[in-house]
Backbone as a ProteinNet text record, in pm:
[ID]
protein_1_A
[PRIMARY]
MTSSQHVYEVRPRKDHRGVDLISDALPFGRLRYTQVSHAIGYVQFYSRSHHAVIRVYNEAGNVIETHERCVDYFSVISRMSLTPMISRISRRFTAIACC
[TERTIARY]
6565.7	6659.4	6798.1	6813.3	6941.9	7015.3	7158.2	7217.6	7310.8	7407.7	7486	7618	7749.1	7832.4	7945.7	8033.4	8135	8278.4	8331.1	8480	8534.9	8678.9	8766.4	8885.1	8975.1	9099.3	9150.9	9283.9	9389.1	9512.7	9594.5	9724.4	9787.6	9948.2	10027.4	10051.4	10107.3	10054	10236.9	10224.1	10415.4	10493.1	10453.1	10556.4	10566.5	10511.8	10572.7	10478.6	10400.9	10345	10189.3	10146.8	10030.5	10003.4	9875.5	9788.4	9647.6	9654	9502.8	9392	9273.7	9119.4	9077.7	9059.9	8966	8944.4	8767.4	8683.4	8559.7	8445.9	8372.7	8277.3	8218.5	8145.7	8179.4	8260.6	8356.4	8285.9	8225.2	8196.1	8354.4	8486	8598.9	8684.4	8637.1	8706.5	8837.7	8863.1	8972.7	9030.9	9059.8	9041.5	9227	9353.9	9463	9438.6	9498.3	9484.3	9661.1	9738.3	9880	9811.4	9767	9765.8	9639.8	9659.1	9562.8	9456.3	9478.9	9389.2	9254.1	9311.3	9204.9	9133.2	9152.6	9123	9070.7	9061.2	8976.7	8845.4	8888.8	8812.7	8702.9	8738.8	8631.6	8545.4	8554.6	8512.3	8409.8	8452.6	8347	8263.5	8262	8163	8072.2	8138.9	8003.9	7967.9	8013.9	7936.6	7804.1	7790.6	7646.6	7646.7	7553.3	7419.1	7421.4	7547.9	7605.9	7700.4	7711.9	7856.9	7935.7	8044	8188.9	8349.4	8374.6	8524.1	8670.4	8740	8790.4	8850.1	9025.8	9129.9	9230.6	9392.4	9486.7	9601.3	9693	9724.3	9894.9	10011	10105.7	10182.5	10365.8	10401.6	10434.7	10432.8	10390.7	10286.7	10207	10047.2	9992.1	10013.8	9949.5	9907.5	9773.3	9711.5	9715.7	9772.7	9809.9	9724.2	9598.1	9488.5	9368.3	9256.4	9115.3	8962	8889.4	8860.1	8730.4	8622.6	8451.6	8371.8	8318.7	8210.5	8054.8	7952.2	7886.7	7759.7	7678.7	7578	7433.8	7412.1	7314.3	7214.8	7103.4	6944.4	6813.6	6824.8	6757.9	6761.9	6922.5	6940.9	6861.9	6925.5	6883.7	6775.2	6666	6567	6453.8	6521.4	6405.7	6489	6575.5	6609.8	6537.5	6497.3	6440.7	6284	6220.4	6144.5	6082.8	6135.6	6157.2	6169.6	6278.2	6294.3	6124	6000.4	5906.4	5803.2	5812.2	5778	5813.9	5882.5	5970	5958.9	6016.7	5973.5	5774.5	5741.1	5549.3	5558	5641.2	5562.3	5613	5739.5	5840.8	5755	5707.8	5615.5	5506.6	5445.5	5326.1	5331.3	5513.8	5483.8	5474.7	5552.6	5669	5465.5	5371.8	5278.9	5168	5185.5	5094.3	5174.4	5326.7	5396	5384.1	5352.2	5351.8	5264.5	5094.7	4965.2	4918.7
-3140	-3149.8	-3175.2	-3158.2	-3174.5	-3158.5	-3089	-2969.2	-2997.8	-2950.4	-2993.1	-2994.2	-2994.6	-2985.8	-2975.9	-2844	-2884.6	-2880.5	-2991.6	-3008.4	-2939.1	-2849.2	-2757.4	-2801.6	-2795.2	-2868	-2718.6	-2671.6	-2532.5	-2666.1	-2680	-2729.5	-2602.3	-2643.3	-2568.5	-2695.2	-2520	-2624.5	-2639.4	-2802.3	-2845.3	-2717.6	-2592.9	-2564.3	-2437.2	-2464.2	-2334.1	-2169.3	-2130.3	-2037.5	-1967.1	-2037	-1977.9	-2161.4	-2134.7	-2238.7	-2314.9	-2389.1	-2472.1	-2493.4	-2417.2	-2473.9	-2581.5	-2691.8	-2802.9	-2868.3	-2852.1	-2925.9	-2969.4	-3058.1	-3123.7	-3015.4	-2900.6	-2809.3	-2735.4	-2687.9	-2633.6	-2648.4	-2516.6	-2578.8	-2705.3	-2629.8	-2660.4	-2720.9	-2796.3	-2880.5	-2821.9	-2711.9	-2636.6	-2482.2	-2402.5	-2205.6	-2269.2	-2149.7	-2185.1	-1988.3	-1976.5	-1807.8	-1770.1	-1645.1	-1656.1	-1682.1	-1643.4	-1623.8	-1775.3	-1811.7	-1862.4	-1801.7	-1676	-1614.5	-1510.4	-1519.8	-1527.4	-1635.1	-1810	-1879.6	-1970.2	-1896.3	-1902.1	-1780.7	-1693.7	-1566.4	-1637.7	-1717.8	-1753.5	-1797.2	-1920.3	-2037.1	-1908.4	-1860.5	-1756.5	-1666.4	-1627.3	-1558.9	-1650.7	-1752.6	-1824.8	-1943.1	-1975.2	-2093.1	-2006.8	-1877.7	-1837.6	-1924.3	-2011.4	-2073.8	-2256.3	-2280	-2422	-2403	-2566.6	-2579.3	-2586.7	-2483.6	-2550.5	-2575	-2660	-2738.2	-2676.5	-2653.9	-2521.3	-2623.7	-2685.3	-2755.6	-2729	-2659.7	-2563.5	-2712.6	-2745.5	-2825.5	-2758.7	-2848	-2792.8	-2842.8	-2869.2	-2925.8	-3080.4	-3060.9	-3245	-3285	-3262.5	-3298.1	-3322.6	-3238.4	-3245.8	-3100.8	-3167.6	-3056.1	-2932.6	-2843.4	-2762.5	-2604.5	-2562.1	-2538.6	-2563	-2573.4	-2628.3	-2516.1	-2423.8	-2368.3	-2407.2	-2356.6	-2445.2	-2314.7	-2308.2	-2206.3	-2290.1	-2253.7	-2262.5	-2167.5	-2232.4	-2149.4	-2098.3	-1954.7	-1977.8	-1945.1	-2043.4	-2075.1	-1924.6	-1907	-1802.2	-1689.8	-1633.9	-1507.7	-1580.7	-1682.1	-1704.4	-1711.2	-1845.6	-1799.8	-1689.1	-1563.3	-1477	-1348.1	-1406.3	-1317.3	-1374.7	-1569.1	-1551	-1520.4	-1552.7	-1519.4	-1352.6	-1272.3	-1102.5	-1062.3	-1151.9	-1112.6	-1065.5	-1183.9	-1159.9	-1034.9	-1068.2	-900.5	-779.7	-751.7	-665.9	-614.4	-747.1	-709.1	-654.5	-717.6	-694.1	-536.2	-485.3	-423.3	-281.4	-270.1	-167.9	-204	-280.2	-311.4	-235.2	-236.4	-173.2	19.6	79.4	176.9	260.9	165.1	181.8	186.5	100.1	155.9	275.1	241.4	408.9	535.6	521.7	656.3	668.6	606.3	600.4	661.5	559.2	627.7	798.5
9610.5	9572	9536.2	9416.8	9374.3	9343.6	9385.6	9342.1	9227.9	9102	9001.2	9100	9041.8	9164.5	8990.7	8922	8886.1	8902.4	8876.1	8884.6	8781.5	8829	8831.1	8746.5	8747.8	8776.1	8656.5	8781	8735.1	8688.2	8604.5	8563.5	8468.7	8566.1	8432.5	8352.2	8219.7	8079.8	8073.5	8014	7959.3	7935.7	7817.5	7763	7837.7	7987.6	8104.2	8049.4	8058.8	7959.8	7965.8	8142	8194.6	8241	8250.5	8335.1	8203.6	8197.4	8157	8273.6	8223.4	8304.7	8203.6	8370.2	8259.9	8348.3	8244.4	8301.4	8241.5	8230.3	8117.5	8107.7	8221.8	8232.9	8116.9	8047.7	7955.3	7876.1	7746.7	7638.3	7549.1	7526.2	7473.8	7521.6	7712.1	7716.3	7802.1	7729.2	7863.5	7821.4	7834.6	7825.8	7891	7875.6	7871.3	7935.6	8061.1	8131.1	8150.2	8198.2	8205.6	8371	8467.5	8545	8665.5	8749.4	8837.4	8872.9	8945	8926.6	8890.1	8717.8	8598	8605.4	8642.9	8615.9	8646.2	8766.1	8925.9	8908.7	8916.8	8891.9	8801.4	8627.9	8605.1	8605	8663.9	8728.3	8857.3	8954.6	9041.2	8953.1	8869.6	8816.6	8715.6	8617.9	8542.3	8641.1	8753.6	8784.6	8969.6	8855.1	9026.4	8997.7	8978.5	8959.3	9011.5	9000.9	8937.3	9164.8	9185.3	9316.8	9239.5	9298.6	9208	9379.7	9207.1	9305	9229.1	9228	9196.5	9236.7	9159.7	9261.2	9168.1	9249	9134.5	9228.9	9049.7	9082.2	9017.1	9123.5	9031.8	8982.3	8922.9	8844	8839.1	8982.3	9019.7	8980.6	9045.5	8986.5	9117.8	9192.1	9339.4	9340.8	9436.7	9472.6	9563.5	9565.3	9626.9	9642.3	9585.3	9650.9	9577.1	9746.2	9665.9	9701.4	9602.2	9666.2	9589.3	9663.1	9708.8	9652.4	9577.3	9575.5	9562.7	9616.5	9727.7	9659.2	9631.2	9588.4	9697.1	9697.7	9780.2	9693.4	9703.4	9604.6	9664.3	9819.4	9831.6	9719.8	9747.4	9638.1	9457	9397.9	9253.2	9207.6	9360.6	9354.4	9315.9	9413.1	9500.7	9290.9	9266	9136.8	9037.4	9051.1	8921.5	8910.6	9057.7	9016.6	8988.9	9052	9004	8901.2	8826.6	8714	8564.7	8631.2	8508.4	8536.9	8715.7	8765.7	8765	8771.4	8712	8536.9	8446.4	8313.5	8278.1	8344.9	8391.6	8385	8509.9	8530.6	8399.5	8444.3	8306.1	8136.2	8093.1	7962.3	8005.6	8150.3	8198.7	8176.7	8238.6	8248.7	8060.7	8078.5	7866.1	7795.7	7809.9	7808.3	7765.6	7946.9	7970.4	7893.9	7919.5	7875.6	7695.1	7628.4	7513.6	7442.1	7585.7	7481.4	7537.8
[MASK]
+++++++++++++++++++++++++++++++++++++++++++++++++++++++++++++++++++++++++++++++++++++++++++++++++++

């Protein structure tokens, strides 16, 4: 099984008004945030099914923090396999209740 890994960069803006979140995985290439923690929270929430590496840079261009988001594939697979079964059961109970 091959896993995809997304790399995100959090860099300070040149106008000193927050930070930019930069990655090829983002739909528009970059997002603007007022705080570093908000950018990291976005990545942690939206990369639930992918491995992600977040690098935080300072104004000189040096990496000051690195965060890794690893995925627990067992929980992802179990959620994926249970979802169709749960929807089928709920449809049966709805059909029984309506009749």
